[in-house]
C-alpha positions in Angstrom: 36.6 56.0 -76.0 34.6 57.3 -73.3 31.2 55.3 -73.5 32.3 52.2 -72.7 33.6 53.1 -69.0 30.0 54.5 -68.2 28.3 51.8 -69.3 30.5 49.8 -67.3 29.9 51.9 -64.2 26.2 52.0 -64.5 26.3 47.9 -64.9 28.1 47.7 -61.9 26.1 50.2 -60.3 22.5 48.5 -60.7 23.5 45.0 -58.8 25.0 47.1 -55.6 21.8 49.2 -55.3 20.1 46.0 -55.6 21.9 44.7 -53.2 21.3 47.6 -51.0 17.6 47.3 -51.4 17.3 43.8 -50.3 19.7 44.7 -47.2 17.4 47.3 -46.6 14.4 45.2 -46.9 15.7 42.4 -45.0 16.2 44.7 -42.1 13.3 46.3 -42.1 11.4 42.5 -42.0 14.0 41.6 -39.2 12.5 44.9 -37.3 9.1 43.6 -38.0 9.9 40.1 -36.6 11.2 41.7 -33.6 8.3 43.9 -33.0 5.4 40.8 -33.6 7.9 38.6 -31.3 7.7 41.6 -28.6 4.1 42.0 -28.8 3.7 38.2 -28.6 5.8 38.4 -25.4 3.6 41.3 -23.8 0.4 39.5 -24.5 1.7 36.2 -22.9 2.4 38.3 -19.9 -0.5 40.6 -19.7 -2.6 39.3 -17.3 -5.9 37.0 -18.8 -8.5 39.2 -17.6 -7.6 41.9 -20.2 -8.5 39.7 -23.2 -12.2 38.8 -21.7 -15.1 39.9 -23.6 -19.1 39.7 -22.3 -19.1 37.0 -25.0 -16.3 35.0 -23.0 -18.1 35.4 -19.6 -21.5 34.2 -21.4 -19.7 31.2 -22.7 -18.0 30.4 -19.7 -21.6 30.7 -17.6 -23.2 28.3 -19.9 -20.5 25.7 -20.6 -19.1 25.7 -17.2 -22.0 26.2 -14.9 -20.9 24.3 -12.2 -17.9 26.2 -11.0 -20.1 29.3 -11.0 -22.7 27.7 -8.3 -19.7 26.7 -6.7 -18.4 30.4 -6.4 -21.7 31.6 -5.6 -21.9 29.1 -2.9 -18.2 29.8 -1.8 -19.5 33.8 -1.2 -22.5 32.4 0.6 -20.4 30.1 3.1 -17.8 32.5 3.5 -21.0 35.3 4.6 -22.3 32.4 6.9 -19.3 31.5 8.7 -18.4 35.2 9.1 -21.4 36.6 10.6 -22.6 33.5 13.0 -22.6 33.1 16.3 -19.5 30.9 17.5 -20.8 27.7 20.0 -19.9 28.1 23.5 -17.2 26.1 25.0 -19.6 25.2 27.8 -22.5 23.8 24.8 -23.2 20.9 22.9 -21.8 20.9 19.1 -24.5 22.3 16.4 -25.5 19.5 14.0 -27.9 19.9 11.3 -28.0 16.5 11.4 -29.3 16.1 14.7 -32.2 18.5 14.1 -33.4 17.3 10.9 -33.7 13.6 12.6 -35.2 15.4 16.2 -38.5 13.1 15.5 -36.6 9.6 14.6 -34.6 10.2 17.9 -37.5 10.6 20.3 -39.0 7.7 18.8 -35.9 5.6 19.5 -35.5 7.0 22.7 -38.9 6.1 23.9 -38.8 2.4 22.1 -35.6 0.7 23.1 -36.7 -2.6 21.3 -36.9 -0.9 18.2 -33.5 0.8 19.1 -31.7 -2.7 19.5 -33.2 -3.8 16.9 -32.0 -1.3 14.0 -28.9 -1.7 15.8 -28.8 -5.4 15.1 -29.7 -5.0 11.8 -27.1 -1.9 11.1 -24.6 -4.9 12.8 -25.5 -7.6 10.0 -25.1 -4.9 7.3 -21.0 -4.2 8.9 -20.9 -7.9 8.6 -22.1 -7.8 4.9 -19.3 -5.0 4.2 -16.4 -7.2 5.9 -17.7 -10.3 4.1 -18.2 -9.1 0.6 -14.2 -7.3 1.3 -12.4 -10.4 2.4 -14.1 -12.3 -0.2 -12.8 -10.5 -3.3 -9.2 -11.3 -1.8 -9.5 -14.9 -0.7 -12.0 -15.9 -2.9 -11.5 -13.9 -6.0 -7.9 -12.9 -5.8 -8.5 -9.1 -6.2 -7.0 -7.1 -3.1 -7.9 -3.7 -4.0 -11.0 -3.6 -1.4 -8.9 -5.2 1.4 -6.3 -2.6 0.8 -8.6 0.1 0.6 -10.0 -0.8 4.1 -6.4 -1.4 5.6 -5.4 2.2 4.4 -9.1 3.1 5.8 -8.7 1.9 9.1 -5.1 3.0 9.7 -6.2 6.5 8.7 -9.1 6.3 11.3 -7.1 5.0 13.9 -4.7 8.1 13.5 -7.1 10.4 13.3 -9.8 9.3 15.9 -7.3 8.8 18.5 -5.7 12.5 17.7 -8.5 14.4 17.6 -11.3 12.7 20.3 -14.8 14.2 20.0 -17.1 14.5 22.9 -20.1 11.7 22.7 -23.0 13.8 21.7 -25.7 14.5 23.9 -28.6 11.9 23.6 -26.7 9.1 22.4 -28.7 6.2 22.5 -26.3 3.0 22.8 -27.5 -0.8 21.8 -25.6 -3.7 23.3 -26.2 -5.3 19.9 -24.8 -2.4 17.6 -21.5 -2.8 16.2 -18.8 -2.7 18.1 -20.5 -5.3 20.0 -21.1 -5.1 23.8 -21.6 -1.2 24.3 -17.5 -0.6 23.9 -15.7 2.6 23.4 -15.3 3.7 19.8 -13.9 6.6 17.9 -16.2 9.2 16.4 -14.0 10.8 13.4 -14.6 9.3 10.8 -17.3 6.5 10.3 -16.3 3.5 9.4 -19.6 1.9 8.9 -20.3 4.6 6.2 -16.4 4.5 4.5 -16.3 0.4 4.6 -19.8 0.7 2.7 -18.3 3.0 0.4 -15.3 0.9 -0.4 -17.4 -2.3 -1.2 -19.8 -0.3 -3.3 -17.4 1.0 -5.6 -15.7 -2.3 -6.0 -19.2 -3.4 -7.0 -19.4 -1.0 -9.6 -16.1 -1.8 -11.1 -17.1 -5.2 -11.0 -20.3 -4.0 -12.8 -22.2 -5.6 -10.1 -25.1 -2.7 -10.4 -27.9 -4.4 -8.2 -25.5 -5.3 -5.6 -24.0 -2.0 -5.4 -27.0 0.2 -5.6 -28.5 -2.2 -2.8 -24.9 -1.3 -0.6 -25.6 2.4 -1.3 -29.4 2.4 -0.1 -28.2 0.6 2.6 -25.4 2.9 3.7 -28.2 5.8 3.5 -30.5 4.6 5.9 -27.7 3.8 8.2 -26.6 7.4 7.8 -30.1 8.2 9.0 -30.0 5.5 11.8 -26.5 6.9 12.9 -27.6 10.4 13.1 -30.9 9.5 15.0 -28.9 7.8 17.9 -26.6 10.5 17.9 -23.9 7.5 17.5 -22.1 9.8 14.6 -21.8 13.7 14.1 -22.7 14.5 10.7 -19.4 15.5 9.7 -18.2 12.0 10.7 -20.3 10.6 8.2 -19.5 12.8 5.5 -15.7 12.6 6.0 -16.4 8.8 5.7 -17.8 8.7 2.9 -15.2 11.0 1.0 -12.4 8.3 3.0 -14.1 5.3 1.2 -13.6 6.9 -2.1 -10.1 8.2 -1.6 -9.0 5.1 0.1 -10.0 3.2 -2.9 -8.3 5.3 -5.2 -5.2 5.3 -3.3 -5.4 1.0 -3.5 -5.9 1.5 -6.6 -2.4 3.7 -7.4 -0.7 1.5 -5.1 -1.5 -1.6 -7.2 -0.8 0.1 -10.4 2.5 1.2 -9.3 3.5 -2.1 -7.9 2.2 -3.7 -11.3 4.3 -1.1 -13.0 7.2 -2.1 -11.6 7.0 -5.8 -12.1 6.5 -5.4 -15.9 9.6 -3.0 -15.4 11.7 -5.5 -14.0 10.3 -8.6 -16.1 11.5 -6.5 -18.9 15.2 -5.5 -17.8 15.9 -9.0 -16.0 13.4 -11.8 -16.6 15.5 -14.6 -15.6 16.4 -12.7 -12.3 12.3 -12.2 -11.9 10.9 -15.6 -12.7 13.5 -17.2 -10.6 13.0 -14.7 -7.3 
């Protein structure tokens, strides 16, 4: 009579034991998961350099050599900047481009006729830049070069008036140089160079490769002449080149924004857009 209750109790105890075992395993699994999550959080918060290895450094140097060189240049020019002697206020600015073109400056100083011939040729080149930019707008119906030039010359006027640099010592002017007539002009930054870059960038987009290379070659000659005549400081010319690239890109973004806005209006309200 007593065997049946005993068997029933044992049968009931087995599932209870299994439930306890499963609960304990589940708790252990949850605890392990929490620990893994905490370790992941710690790893994400830990500084990146704690994970660097020697192999990673070698791969970085091999795959990203340019930033490594630029990092070395940064340290070098920090040393140069903090150790050089400042130019006194009573002296002319130091310009490495003037030093490099010293011989050509002496030649042009001794030959005003040659200086005027080169100035006239440079004025023709400026006319070529202007003609090309206007041609793209008036004839081809593409506004990007013209908008780039408008951006560029507006910014040049603001910056040129805000910081009016002294005319370089030894400046060799000419009545046929652009702007024609020996009138005053802004030194910073070079509109000659910026305009040429804007034109050559458009030529590259239109796959006019020979024309683009020709403009870039003439622009390089223009830079040498402007340094030799002391018509611009080196920083004016470098900033002019960068400005040409910058405002070409800015004009492209401006037109993309306008195109996207027009497309959105056409999609949302086609009748209203067309009638207006």
